[in-house]
N, C-alpha and C positions, 0 to 999 in steps of 0.2 A: 233178599237184601244182603249187602256186603258190608263187612267192616274193612276199611283201607288204613294201610300203614305206609307213612312215606320215610325213606331213609336216604341220606345223602353221605354218610360217613359210617365206618366200621363200628365206632362206639354207639352210635344212633340204634345200629341193629341189637347190640348187646342190651341197650337200654329198652329196646322194644319187647325184647324177650323177657326182661325183668319187670314189664309191667303187670300189675294185678288184674290182667283181663285175660280170659280164657281166649286164646288164639287157636282156632280149629277150622279150617277150611276157609280161611280169609285170603285177602289179596295184599300182596307187598308191592309197593313202587320203589324202584332202586335206581337213583341217579348215579349214572357212572362220572362221577366227578372226583374220583380218588383211586390211588394205586391199589390194585387188587379187587376191583370191582366185580370183575369177571368171576372171581373166584366166589365171592360171596354170593352172587347171584346164582351159580351152579350149586353152592351149599343150600341156599334157599329152595331152589327149584327140586332139591332131592329130598326136603322136609315136607314130605306129602301131608302128613298130619296137620300142620300148621297152616300150610299154604296151598291153597286150591289153584293159585295163580300168582307167578311172579313176572312183573312187567318191568323190564329194563329199559330206563330212558337216557336221552343223552343230555338234555337241559331241563330247566325248570319251566320254559315253555312249553314243552312237551308235557310235563306233569300237568299244567293248568288245562291244556287240550284234554288231556285224559280224564281228568276230572269232569270237565264241562261235557264230554261225551258220555260219561258213565254217571253222572249225577242220579238219575232215576233209581239207579240200582245200588246206591250208596247209602248207607244209615248213619255209619260214624266214620270219621276221618280224623286219623292220629297223625300229628306232624310235630316237627321240632321248632316251629316259629309261627308267629302270627306278627312279626315284626315288619312294619311298613305299610303304606297306604294301598299298595297293589295287594296284599294278603287280605286287607280289610275289605277291598271292593270285591274280591272273589268271594269272600265270606258271605256279603251282602247279596250277590248274585244266587250264591248256594244255601242260603240261609235255612233251607228245609233239612239240610245235612247237620248232624251234631258232630261239632269241632273239638277236639281235644288237643292240647299241647304237652309234650312231655319234655322234660330236661334236656337242654343243650349246654352243658359246661355252666360256665362263670356267667354267660350272658343271661342265664335265667334269673340270675339275682342282680341285674343291672338295670338302671334307669335308661330308656332310649325313647324316642331319638334325641340327639344332644343339639341339634340345630334348632333355635327357637322357632323358626316358622313352622318347621316339621312338629314340634311339640304342640303349638297352638292348633295346627290341623287336626292332630291326631286326638287332642282333648274336645274339639268341636265335633268330629265325627265319630267320637267314643270308641276310638280304635284302640285306646291304652297306650301306656308309656312304659309299660314291662311286659314280660313275656307271659303271654296268656291274658293281656289285659283286653282284648277286644271284646265288645259286647256280645259276639257271635260265639265266642269260646264257652263250653260248658263246664270242662273242668281242667285242672293243671295238676300234671303228674311229676313230682319232685322228690329230691332225696332230704333235702333240708327244709322240712315244713316249718319249722320254729324260725330258720332266718328268714324264710320267705315272709312270715307274719311281721317279724320286726322290721323289714326294709319295706314292707308295703302294708301298713296297717289299715288302709281304705280298702284293701282288696275284698270283694264279696264272693270271689269264684270259689268253687269247691276245689280244696287243695287235697290231693290223694298221694300218699308215699308209694314208692316201689314195693315190690314184695320183700326185698331183702336190701340193705345197706349195699352201697356199690362194691366195696372190697370183699365182703363176705360172698356176695353173689358170684364175683370173678373167681374167689378161691375154692367155692364149693361145686362150681358147676362145671361138668366135663365138656369143654369147648371142642371144636373141631381144630385140626392143625392149621386151619385157614386164619386162625385168630391167636394161637398160642405157638410162640418161637421154640422150635424143637432142641435148639442147642443151648439151653438155658443151663444144663449140669455143668457146661464148661466153665462157669464162673464160681462154681462151688468153692467156698473158703478163700476166694481171691478178692484182691481189692479193685474195685470197678468204678469207672467214671462213665456215667451215662449222659449224652448229649442229646436231648429231645430239641429238634428244630423247630423253628417256625416254618413260614412259606419260604424263607431265605436264610442262607448260612449266614452266620454273624462271625465276622473275622475276630471278635474279641475272645471268641473260644480258643484260638490259637495259643494266646498267652497261658490260659488256665491249663491247657494241655502240656506245657511245659513245666507248670508248678505241679504237676501230678505225674511225673514222668514214668514213676514206677507203678501206675496203676493200669490195668487193661482199660483200654479207651473203646467205647461203644458208641455209635451214632444210631439214633432213631430217628428218620426223617418223617416229616408231617405227612400225612397222606397226599397232599398236594405240593409236596416239596419236589422241585426240579433238581434231580441228581447232578453232581459235578465230581468227575473222576478225581481231580486235584485236590479237592477238599476230603473226598471219600478216603483217599491214600493216607490221611493223617489219623486214621483210626485202626485198631486192630480187628473190630468186627462191624458189620453193617447189618443192621436188623431192618428188614424192608419195610416200608411205609404202611403196608396193609395190616401189620400186625399191631394190636392195640396196645398203646403205651400204659394204660392203667394195669393190665395184666403183667406186662413185662416189669414194670416197678413192683408190684406184689411179688412176682417171682425173684426179684433180685433182692428184695429185702430179706427174703427167707434163704436165700443162696450165699449171698456175698458176705466176705468178712467186714470188709468197709464198702460203704457206698457213697459216691458223690453224684449228684443229680444237677446238671446245669440246664436250664430251660429259658423261656422268654415269657412269663405269665402263662404257663401251660394250665390248661382246665385240669389236666390228669393229676397236677399236683395239689388240687383243692381238696381231693379225696384222700390224700396223705399228710395233712397239715399237723396231724398228731405225732409223726415220725421222728423221735428224738434221736435214733440211731443214723440218721441219715443227714449227710452235710449237703445242704441244699444252695445252690447258687443262681439267683434269679438275674439274667443280664439286664432286665429291663425295670427292675425294682425301683430305682430312683427317678424314673422318666415321668413327667407330669400326666402322659395320656394313660397311665396305668394306675392312676389314684384309686380307682373304683375297685379294680382287681385286688389291689392291696388292702382296700377296706374290707371286702369281702373276706380274703383271706384271714384278716386280723380277726374278724368275728368269729369265724370257724375255730380259729386257734383257742381263742378265749372261752369258747363253749365247751372244747374238748378239756380246758384245764380246770373248769368250773364242777 
């Protein structure tokens, strides 16, 4: 019988490695929905101790077909989400499998769905209104157990923290160069502006670049960001989307003289809420659709100060 782990983004693979679960001779499902997925697929395929099989799939539909085909040989299934009726139906069909959900950024601490009809359906089906809330999920792996308890006091699922806090794990673990940007020493002692993109380029950044004209300007595209040469040319350095933002931020904090980070409610910045030596510019901070992100961010900041 097999333990199966589903990954659709680079940071999810890092989180899987940080799970307090012995991974030895298990199966990794990797969806090619991000830049550099082939590199991570190759990296995992060479990690024979952890993975006896790495299955690289193109779509979530292929994931579902694979699970259905191999359900009799699967004991535990670790996924980044149980959000949506489709997941709930799949869990019902495969209810003999033990499902576990691991942290997926700030969505982990969000209430969903936000559509009233979907909320009613989710409650009636007992599909849950937060990550890991489905009645078929056995346990939830998270970094901030105290925050989850505060936000979802009615949760009865087992909450398990990762082996190490995110930043500690990133700094102490010797990752492959598939994850770590090798040119980080270029920024030692320098003033650096890092722009972490969303799925699209935000033209508001152009004015900010002018305000920090004497800073080295670095763009770190989202793994699903579509590159544009005219936008890329405004920056001194381009860090490929496959590199993990959390690792890059941690490295820059220790290397740069002054650091400005521009983002749009980036999940990565939730893990650096306590960094007083970083100038942070959130391009979406005042928009109504980001209220939940800002609420979660504020709760983390208050906890760090207490």
